[in-house]
N, C-alpha and C positions, 0 to 999 in steps of 0.2 A: 828157722826161727823157733820152732817148737821146743828144741832142747833148752832154749834160753827163757822159756816161759811165755812166749808170744803165740798168738794164733791169728789167722787171717780174719780180719773184721769186715772189710769192704773191698770189693773189686769193682772199680769204676772204669769200665772199658772205654767209655767216651774220652777220658783223659789219660788213658793208658797208665792208670795208677792203682796201687793197692795200699790199703791201710792195715796195720797190725796193731793188736792190743794185748795187754796182759790178760792171761786167762781169767775169765770171770768179770772182766771190766766191760763197761758199756761203751767206752770211747776208744778210738784209735789214737795211739800216741806216737806212732812212727809210720810215716808214709814214704813210699817209693813211687816215683813217677817217671814216665818215659819222655825223652826229648829227642830231637832230630840228631843231635851230635852230643856225645858225652866225653867228658874228660875224666879219666880214672881218678877215683878218690879212695881214701882209706876211711873206713867206718869201723869203730870198735864198740862192742857190746859187753857190758859187765855180766858175767855168769855167776850163778849162785854157788857153784862148787866146781871142783876138778872134773867130775863126771859130766857136768853140763858142757864144759869145753870139749871134752872128748866126743860127746854125742853131736854137738854142733859141727865139728869137723867131719865126722862120719856122714852126717846128713848132707853137708855141703858137697862132699865128694860124690856121694850116691846120686845127688841131683845133677851131676855133670860139671860141678865146679872143678877148678884146677888147684892142686896143692901149691901153697905158698908158705908152708911152714907147719909141719905136723905138731900135734899137741906136745907141749913140753915146757919145762922151766926155762926162762930167758934170764939168766943171771946177769947178763950185760945190760938188761933193761932196769931191773931193780930187784931187791931180795923178795922172793916169794912170787914173782911174776910168772904165772902159768898161762900160756896162750896158744892159740892155733889160728892159722890164716888160710883163707880160701879166696882165690880169684873167681869172681862171677863171670857170666858170659860177656860182659862189657869190659872186663879187665879191672874192675874195682877190687880192692883188697879189703875183704870182710874179715874181721877179727872177733874172736870171743876171748875174754881174759878174766881170770880169777886170781885174786891175790891171796896166797896161802899165809894165814896169820902165824903159822908155826915157823916160818922162815924169815922172820924180821931181823 
């Protein structure tokens, strides 16, 4: 989450939950919590630029995530769509995407 501008704000072990916030913010605006059984989901985060997408992917793989699409343009999605995909430990598809304004 760091490459996308988020930092860990709270870790609530009692609820198996963590809250993330924008750097410098006082409030968590994104929470992830544990449950007994999960159904894989797709979560996409908007990145500030191409470099942030690349760093997101590298950090996800370094943390033990599985590749589900290296950083690159996805012309079949839309013009200028630059994204990367990582499966987390529960099989969720986590994506970072940046829309290149020069490719409209």
